[in-house]
SEVO-916770 format. One record per atom (N, C-alpha, C): x, y, z. Coordinates in steps of 0.001 Angstrom, whole numbers, plus 500000, padded with zeros to 6 digits. Layout:
XYZ;...
END
This chain:
288418219308683555;288015219605682173;287599218115681189;286298217773680965;285974216957680850;286251216594679177;286540215499678600;287035215457677128;285670215314676361;285609215336675396;284681215443674245;284130214119674313;283294213265673768;282683212086673882;283347211135673098;284078210263672959;284740209352672041;283896208573671723;284077207655670776;283376206040670900;283911205225672008;282123204543672267;282743203786673818;283679202357673880;284032202944674497;284700201689674936;284118200284675622;283061200734676315;282640199860677294;282544198563676465;281912197563677443;282415196005676921;283140195321676895;283266194056676026;283744193345676229;284789192771675189;285876192445674618;286727192324673699;287514190942673879;287582190190673151;288226189002672857;289389188935671828;290705189074671706;291230188563670579;292069187221671018;291897186015669778;291613185231670020;292962184475669304;293231182803668973;294106182778668073;295250183686667731;296036183991668834;297122184810668679;298682183556668645;299035184262667019;300499183029667097;301326183492668080;301606184878668190;302633185223668484;302256186354669254;302800186353670773;302195187195671524;303427188358672177;303754189331671792;304868190240672036;304124191107673525;305324191127674208;304676191701675745;305214193074675795;306219193662675034;306719194651675801;307544195384676177;307742193951677507;308572194142678383;310299193124678040;311510194078677985;312482193172677938;312652192427678813;312190191931680080;312077191156680650;312010189862680251;310392189596679818;310061188701679126;309106189064677697;309992189459676938;309450190103675742;308768189054674930;308288187863675041;307162186790673974;306871186444675196;305095186693675544;304385185870676068;303990184223676089;303425183481676583;303028181948676385;301675182326676580;301029182775675498;299632183118675641;298997183416674321;297733182664674124;297285182956672626;295731183717672772;295726184379674016;294037185138674096;294520186012674732;293805187385674612;293863188458675540;292109188531675279;291801188965677008;290438189644677191;290414190826677790;289634191953677075;289864193286677598;287986193698677711;288314194553678941;286634194546679313;287263196229679550;286015196789679062;285817198178679378;287597199178678863;287780198604677584;288978199125677217;290547198882677861;290736198275678960;291525197495679675;291638195906679500;292886195872679437;293543194495679495;292955193622680698;292209192564680656;291635191567682216;291959190688682582;292703189793681005;293445188624681206;294029188436680384;295213187544680159;296024187321679385;296318185449679352;296651184850678199;296667183437678495;296000182370677672;296172181236677657;295222180493677209;293871180323676683;293638180125675740;292227180759675287;291206180012676164;291798178631676750;290931177319677268;290886177883678567;291659178698679249;291791179246680386;291155180782680732;290580181148679853;290179182824679634;288842182880679543;288242183593680377;286540184071679939;286329184717678105;286342183719678009;285946184356676788;284516184578676476;283429184157677205;281988184304676493;281337185748676685;280159185939676331;279691186940676481;280346188252675866;281109187720674525;282042189347674134;281215190132673300;281230191303673393;280772192155672439;281246192038670989;282883191789670999;283675192148669977;284829190856670440;284986190454668691;285946189008668437;286799189273667655;288101189313667412;289113189209666860;289692188177666523;289502187198665404;290177186232665342;291915186414664587;292791186399665415;294285187084665118;294951185992663547;294287185130663611;294461184009662533;296080183158662388;296826183370663959;297694182849663716;298962183563664328;298864185338663260;299577186115663646;300014186768664921;300772187869664476;301267188625665967;300743189887666331;300433189643667739;299633190740668533;300509191742669663;301135192668669205;302065193632669778;300961194785670854;301692195459671688;301126196776671996;301161197759671119;300256198511671297;300346199838670054;301764200257670190;302328200431669053;303676201225669124;303257202951669765;304506203583670648;304749204818671146;305776205390670106;305415206451669652;306314207703669019;306450208469670727;307376208388670708;308075209561672159;308383210872671726;308173211372670330;309091212392669994;308501212947668147;307099213850668869;306304213943667411;305799215800668013;305707216228666706;305694218066666947;304355218293666475;303332218122667339;301941218144666475;301442220063666713;300465219903666194;299933221687665908;298551221856666385;297688221273664805;295881221620665914;295684220106665081;295007219329666004;294274218257664787;294880217611664338;294947217140663225;295415216286661747;296136216770660747;296240217765661448;297194218974660651;298650219440660642;299745219323659952;300972219980660145;300978221472659006;301326222306659488;301799223380658881;303384222787658693;304046222422659019;305199222071658516;305694221337656808;305071220393656946;304467220203655684;303598220460655116;302640221101655742;301206221542654802;300788220478654825;300022219437655320;299560218001655288;298844217661656290;297361217351655770;296372216436656652;296105215221656480;296091214741657612;296049213415658087;297211212510658317;298541213195658787;299097212933659160;299158211800660524;298388211978661309;298538211610662621;297682209986662199;296983209959661373;295960208770660893;296858207741659951;297821208501659593;299142207815658395;300159206963659468;300132207626660909;300977207037661571;300159205937662471;298533206038662665;297889204964663424;298064203749662233;297987204122660738;298172202859659913;299749202256659392;300516202966660332;302155202445661090;302161201437662371;301044201448662896;300961200751664211;301183202244665510;301033203077665133;301285203925666311;299766204118666761;299581203988667732;298380204466668868;298867205360669676;300236206044669905;299921206948671294;301421207789670522;301255208835670732;301865209838670314;302242210769671553;303979211490671830;304025212016672801;304413213593672207;304446215025672869;304766215741671894;306250216045672319;307012216456671482;308163217415672276;308129219143671786;306926219159671855;306774220766671785;306050221095670454;304834221923670845;304312222284669360;304721223640668398;306274223358668236;306855224490667600;306565225101666647;305807224000665625;305701224820664118;303883225761664370;303333225768665240;302521226872665158;302952227958664587;302455228422663306;302546229600662639;302428230834663943;303371231703663850;303464232562664742;303851232546665900;303973231471666815;304546230949667895;304656231944668775;303873232170669831;303808233322671183;305018232811671541;305816233597671699;307336233585672944;307416234503674427;306180234949674533;306249236206675732;305327234892676590;305881235042677726;305370234099678732;304191233525678896;303314234939678992;301667234824679077;301285233876677599;301579234015676672;301603233157675541;301995231498675357;303063231473675905;303610230124675988;302919229431676989;302087230190677600;301580229260679048;300287228858678302;299372229669677648;298027229929676816;298343228641675973;299099228872674861;299225227600673966;299792226197674680;300435226196675894;300429224997676159;299298224567676666;298375225354677511;297306224569677919;296255224746676772;295939225798675425;295066224863674754;295723223752673806;297144223392673735;297308221938673223;296653221131673994;297023220805675077;296974219743675859;295309219601676151;294043220922675446;292928220415675941;292556219883674392;292952220480673681;292639220207672235;292526218717672091;294071218277671867;294537216372671882;293740215968673227;293272216345673902;292591215294675089;291354215442674332;290784216449674054;289612216353673259;289024215586672205;289957215755671190;290111215411669959;291151214318669601;290552213595669470;291510212199668822;291960211477667643;292608211661666701;292756212099665222;292661210141664964;291892209905664346;291882208141664184;291023207598665556;291694207834666534;291854207388668294;292809207588668608;294278208136668059;295380208071668455;295510208999669362;296008208262670745;296651209180672017;297602209772671873;296885211557671444;298414212919671295;298751213238672355;299499213090673411;299982213483674639;300771215107674529;299685215883674372;300495217072674186;300173218203675427;300531219676674344;300933220762675683;302092220814676281;302955220784675909;304411220532675683;305121222082675377;305194223062676428;305857224305675651;306919224144676036;307401225231674987;309132225011674976;309649226733675448;310248226658676697;310375227288678089;311536228727677317;310906229856677977;311667231109677665;312226231893678602;313563232264678400;313553233339679295;312735234044680280;313057234518681666;311981235224682877;310655234341683120;310879232635682787;310012232396683595;310384231943684558;309147232232685336;309522231869686722;308767230323687580;308977230323689212;308590228764689233;306952228881689351;306288229896689404;304705230082689419;304121229684688087;304859230304687220;304693229860685885;304495228073685872;305245227584686409;305050226183685709;304426225227687222;304255226006688153;303180225300688954;301786225254688283;301595227081687821;300195227597686847;300140226437685965;301212225837684979;300552225042683963;300281223659684518;301058222928685431;300615221864686098;299444222047686372;299207223005687214;297696223029687624;296707223216687036;296532223123685876;295824222987684378;295771222016683326;296753221202683984;296860219785683243;298037219719682055;298906220462682530;300416220275681547;301346219458682525;301464218311681316;302669217342681958;303753217512681469;304133218078680097;305285217635679273;305949219675679002;307209219071679092;307868220278678453;308186219946676769;308293221138676489;308864220871674670;310246221084674992;311109220805673595;312677220501673730;313182221721674076;313871221545675725;314778222666675825;315563222930674788;316244224004674694;316950224576673961;316277225310672501;314871224605671984;314557225392671125;313732227247671270;313910227538672741;313652228539672713;315113229399673096;314514230931674247;315487231238674337;316612230893675411;315821229871676287;316677229076677209;317728228445676401;318737228229676783;319933227296675654;321136226905676930;321566228160677696;322456227525678976;322118226771679830;322633225861680301;323003224618681103;322276224965682291;322789226236682951;322392226633684300;320996226911684143;320530227875683592;319219228591683140;318243227304683199;318541226084682415;317650225448681885;317481224699682978;318622224297684013;318647223096685166;317716223783685848;317624224986686076;316465225582687274;315220225356686943;314891225797685531;313696225502684981;313175224170684891;314078223481684647;313803222081684793;313386221188686159;314021221764686853;313694221233688537;312352221840688170;311916223155688360;310539223295689162;309921222611688128;309891222566686584;308937221575686137;308917220048686677;310191219293687276;310296218051688016;309190218204689235;309275219332690011;308897219463691263;307570219273690956;306731220179690169;305047219975689663;304625218725688942;305622217636688588;304935216515687816;305294216927686095;306222217636685938;306190218093684447;307567217711683983;307490216497682617;308478215520682510;308930216726681064;310212216474681562;311346217472680125;311515216367679503;312101217204678130;312895216710677018;313933217551676672;314947217388676027;316243218608676216;316685217725674500;316673218998673515;317251219257672088;318784218924672320;319163218167671783;320557217570671755;320724217573669993;322396217901669832;322953218034668605;322813219176668168;322939219601666803;322663220607665943;321316221480665941;320926222596665528;320125223285665314;319337222478664333;317885222661664302;317076222067663390;316139223195662792;315828223846663846;314701224838663438;315412226473663174;314648227186662956;315260228785663203;315118229209664544;316215229452664923;315903230013666649;316665228964667758;316752227911667308;317621226563667762;319092226752667742;319725226179668440;320756226206668263;321636224715668765;322880224769668957;323839223746669298;323610223483670842;323535222117670846;322993221972672393;323952220739672504;324967220543673029;326015219939673302;326045218820674701;326982218059674624;326777217132675885;327224217703677283;327451218804677095;327941219562678456;326745220434678995;325714220768678332;324540221886678406;323690220634678951;323308219666677850;322720218487678330;322521217709679570;323946217548680125;324535217120680964;324169218142682697;324091219481682505;323689220283683369;322636220630683547;321684220641682404;320204220478682389;319561220253683451;320390218149683201;319498217423683457;318078216723683310;317884217335681818;316358216969681808;315776215227681466;314709215191681608;314099213484682165;314759212828680933;314754213573679551;314692212405678340;315798213319677790;316806212264677464;318053212992676197;317001213202674550;316926214062674451;315858214380673009;316626213646671857;316494213118671270;316790212618669787;318333212716669737;319118212066671023;320354211751671042;320990211567669713;320392211046669161;321105210379667732;320881212356666560;320825212913667219;320143214142665921;319074214452665725;318379215633665976;317524216138664778;317625216823664473;318462216967663268;319006215865662532;320924215284662844;321298216798663439;322842216251663186;323320216136664385;323792215324664256;324240214311665905;325692214953666248;325940215430667273;326944214791668435;328128214340667953;329155214568668446;330203213631668226;330044212284668651;330985210638668639;330333209814668767;330847209495670461;332395210534671002;332758210362672461;331387211648673516;330655212433672478;329910213021673194;328378212529673656;328027211696672845;327046210193672664;327384209388673997;328706208879674218;329181208071674686;329134208579676558;329670209854676538;329728210850677692;327980210902678092;326931211375677179;325849211323678048;325336210044678189;325678208812677878;324974207474678049;325633207523679218;326810207569679510;327604207054680708;327360207764681840;327372209385681466;327132210205682612;326259210559683545;324992209984682957;323324210313683247;322614209324683226;321721209084683410;320937207894683626;319662208324683417;319339209527682484;317937209516682055;317798208723680892;316282209076680264;316280208286678906;317108208716677849;317438207105676871;318073207668675850;317264207471674239;316837208686673837;315881208446672826;316490208492671435;316131207766670688;316721207621669428;315403208124668457;315557208201667200;314681209443666284;314568208743665044;314352208073664236;314262208379663006;314784209539661925;314308210690662473;315012211865661547;316320212321662318;316913211528662136;318374211515663016;319696211148661870;320476210789662671;322010210655662412;321896208493662576;321785207194661722;321621206327661692;322922205443662345;324116206554662154;324964205386662377;325662206195664194;324696206990664273;324548207620665803;323597206309666926;322269206429666249;321436205871666660;322091204244666785;322658203751666306;323350202275666402;324443202132667659;324856203473667465;325983203974668545;325133203876669522;324396204719670008;323934205129671366;323084203935671186;322534202768670838;321715201782671572;322653200620671571;324056200874671112;324897199619671341;325425200184673284;325432201107673256;326208201833674359;325684201720675257;324479201693675342;323197201437676611;323168199965676880;323523198980675532;323455197886676186;324995197459676926;326359197927676516;327291197369677046;326962198152678608;326216199325678953;326202199423680354;324764198396681153;324371197949680344;323313196776681129;322387198150681202;321951198527680338;320564199663680574;319989199817679319;319192198354678920;318800198760677096;317463199131677847;316727198872679231;315245199828679375;315256201468678985;316736201976678787;316807203691679025;316083204018677781;316162202987676517;315947203102675455;314847203403674711;314241204331673941;312839204579673504;312917205604672588;311905205218671376;312057205459670235;310949206660669802;311798207819669164;310113208596667958;310817209016667133;310265209634665817;310195209946664458;311064211319664452;310809212213665846;311266213957665629;310296214617663905;308844214028664104;308351214600662995;307066215041663255;306537215825662222;306514216247661305;307871216941661537;308915217290659865;309793218148660237;310286218242658730;311634219021658732;311874219374657138;312025217867656845;312286217154656665;312175215666656207;310898215278655835;309769215809656434;308432215481656123;308015214595657313;307191213834656708;306100212738657373;306462211504657352;306782210678658504;306867208774657961;305859208432659216;305051207971657927;303976206883658981;304675205513659252;305585204771658713;306146203878659334;307594203951660037;307590205195660394;308817205623660986;309167204782662225;308792204408663038;308636203625664410;309063202438663706;308339201384663162;308277200459662147;309883200268661694;310308200962661009;311766201506660381;312369200867661409;312485201878662522;313363202308663229;313859200638664253;312500200269664638;312742198614665266;313402198135663987;312812197974663110;313403197148661817;315477197441661699;315410198550661539;316926199087661370;317396198569662821;317092199018663849;318268199144665079;318349197244664794;317120196382664584;317127194911664797;318100194476663968;318250194736662600;318967194108661575;320395194842662070;320879196145661459;321836196438661722;322615196649663313;321497196245664099;322259196712665315;322230195146665979;321861193651665519;321745192274665734;320784192334667100;320024192605667001;319493192978668489;318067191967668051;317685190832668759;316181190059668583;315275190888668387;314149191262667448;313420191806667073;312693191654668327;312272190966668835;311280190792670346;311614192094671143;312911192161671176;313828193170672153;313336194476671699;313507194903669829;313428196001669558;312300196701669641;311107195693669328;309730195912669393;309701196828671111;310461196176671804;309828196688673596;310729198111673515;311555198664672353;311892200236672387;311016200983672421;309687200332671548;308579201473670628;307735201220671618;307824200523672444;306766200204673498;306572200039675061;306978199198675639;307155199476677252;308367199755677943;309587200053676791;310311201300677135;309395202361677722;309203202772676564;308513203789676335;307464204787677171;306529203503677566;305561203680678387;305893203885680330;306951203061680331;307689202929681528;308237204658681732;309012204911680622;309949206218680614;308802207552680808;307501207394680303;306792208415679980;305675208418681039;305877207068681404;304404206972682717;303087206931681912;303308206241680924;302051206009680102;301167204587680520;299905204428680606;298841203297681009;298896202647679790;299877202309678601;299727201555677509;301571200710677213;301532200605676285;302909199758675479;302979198433676298;302613198183676985;302521196467677869;301029195890677978;301722194253677585;300418193573677672;300109192744678997;299671193833679871;299397193383681245;298127193751681865;297891192994682602;296025193584682836;296195194429683763;295149195453683517;294977196541683820;295440197864682761;296459197313681730;296723198463680707;296131198602680086;295711199939678922;295203199958678106;294810199039676969;293835198547676652;293864197543675623;294153198081673811;295295198720673855;295989198945672417;296802198446672038;296360198049670810;297477196643670296;297389196809668697;298888196416667947;299078196138666770;298756194688666336;298330194623665293;298368192893664800;298642192839663406;299870192348663604;300859192254662426;300914190954661754;301556190483660495;302368189303660015;303588189727659242;304294188615658623;305213188945658055;304739189676656914;305604190484656060;305033190592654721;304916189619653390;304254189667652791;304128188663651383;305437188632650901;306123187723650865;307326187540649851;308447187758650690;308591188430651669;309697188400652286;310566186777652347;311746187048653009;313027185894653364;312781185445654361;312256186236655282;312022185763656858;310946184770657322;311264183856657629;310518182955658093;309324182828658775;309096183663659635;308218184216660477;308620186160660531;307474186472661447;307380187906661571;308419188535662126;309370187339663138;310613188198663975;311526187869663106;312081186925662200;312869186735661737;312568187973660404;311617188067659817;311723189070658838;312012190609658993;311786190857660447;312279192157660888;313878191955661344;314264191220661676;315613190891661844;316433190879660199;315965190886659385;316591190697658255;316297192084657478;315577193013658419;315194194601657796;313981194348657408;313050193592657119;311731194003656536;310662194417656946;309800194966656864;308650195649657780;307681194556657486;307019194284658753;305770193558658313;304405194374658201;303480193580657614;302341194106657115;301037194070658541;300689195049658611;299534195262659565;298573194987659209;297965194235659960;296035194021659608;295418194665660605;295532194917661553;294720195613662232;295203196423663603;294429197560663850;295063198258665011;293616198464665488;293860198135667296;293461198615668565;293518199633669510;292719200535669643;292517201365670267;291741201203672011;292154201280672936;291218201497674048;290124199857673902;290523198917673462;289414197740673105;288687198289671441;289199199043671100;287945199120670145;288989199104668791;288489198612667550;289280198327666095;289070199368665636;290417199899665193;290486201823664164;290799201916663006;291669200583662614;291987200175661491;291954198713661443;291511198419659829;292072197237659460;293242197231658975;293121196331657226;294716196440656844;295402197938656640;296368197750657101;297363199133656741;296971199285655300;296858200860655088;297232201135653872;298740201667653517;299590201579654663;301043202190654293;302064201011654772;301502199884655059;302979198783654842;302421197988653781;303795197351653665;303261196245652846;302736195162653292;301552194487652384;300600193452652628;300708192693653267;300183191908654364;300432190980655459;300190189935654603;301193188914655498;300684187234654375;299643186866655138;299237186936656519;297787186861656773;297320187768657326;295602188185657425;295237189220658367;294123188735659060;294484189352660066;293481189141661584;291971189739661031;290925189275661558;289745189360661595;288683189451662247;287707190900662618;286452191245663291;285546190235662778;285163189129663648;284661187831663406;282949188734664102;282886189651665155;281468189880665230;282067191018666433;
END
């Protein structure tokens, strides 16, 4: 099915005068480059401006010596319809996240739909509807990967095959529906995986009516691809169970804003102890009872860096390249062939940090001056972050 026409990404974009280029890649989080050339919404060249083909550009952005990073990815959201959330009866929440540097979102289930169907026909229909809806309409240009059904008892392998053939690629949080037993969940997760559908499991105490405790034993038995909000959404498992999950499986370790901060730091440190920081990915788990957090991903990067003693450039990888690889997305890394999705930032005015990285590691948020999706400038100076010391400029 063809998507509704979006603004044309055709043409050439040059981002020049980059002071610091963050790659999103843990192996080399900082690139020795000051220029990015993009053609038709994809990265075509990364390097020194003198070595890049910058001629005949349709759009030129002067970064003014500031920091360019891949657009941030929120691995755990609960969208419903367009840019409205009934959870907080709020319009414009996705656009607000864009002003927080988020250019891509991944649904963990459209669980807040009023009257959410729980019969199998309804579950499948709603998943296909959500997938199509967000394919066709991108609020602010943000890429929302949606259509994540909450599995219910009685579903068969054929149901997963049907959804996959219709374009569904995600499962909502296992455990939010009637399927809560590890053995039953494991069978459905396996069917989903067989047909290319990625799964996430709820971890910790109940979050909404109808959900329940999902402890380490159930998570391990279900064997979902992502350990959803390992630090609780909101209530975390005991520390020994979180360590058990990190040690006993090799799935994604998702840390969220709307969870237990102490356990977030513990899970991240455990991943480093295991030599597996690439498993750490970030989400907000919003909209939720605690509201909408437009700066949630930036706040997670700053918190994990400042309190977890992780270099800021590494913490940014959790919200970009790690998630892109774990979720099989074409963004999140500054690499030729990837989507031209960027956030341009500088240290906030009056921070104690001498540069952006130092300010983040001190616990401050950066100021965003521009977001770019598919090679198109989507926002200028953020209305939500503190003001940046220097601002990127669209010069042509």
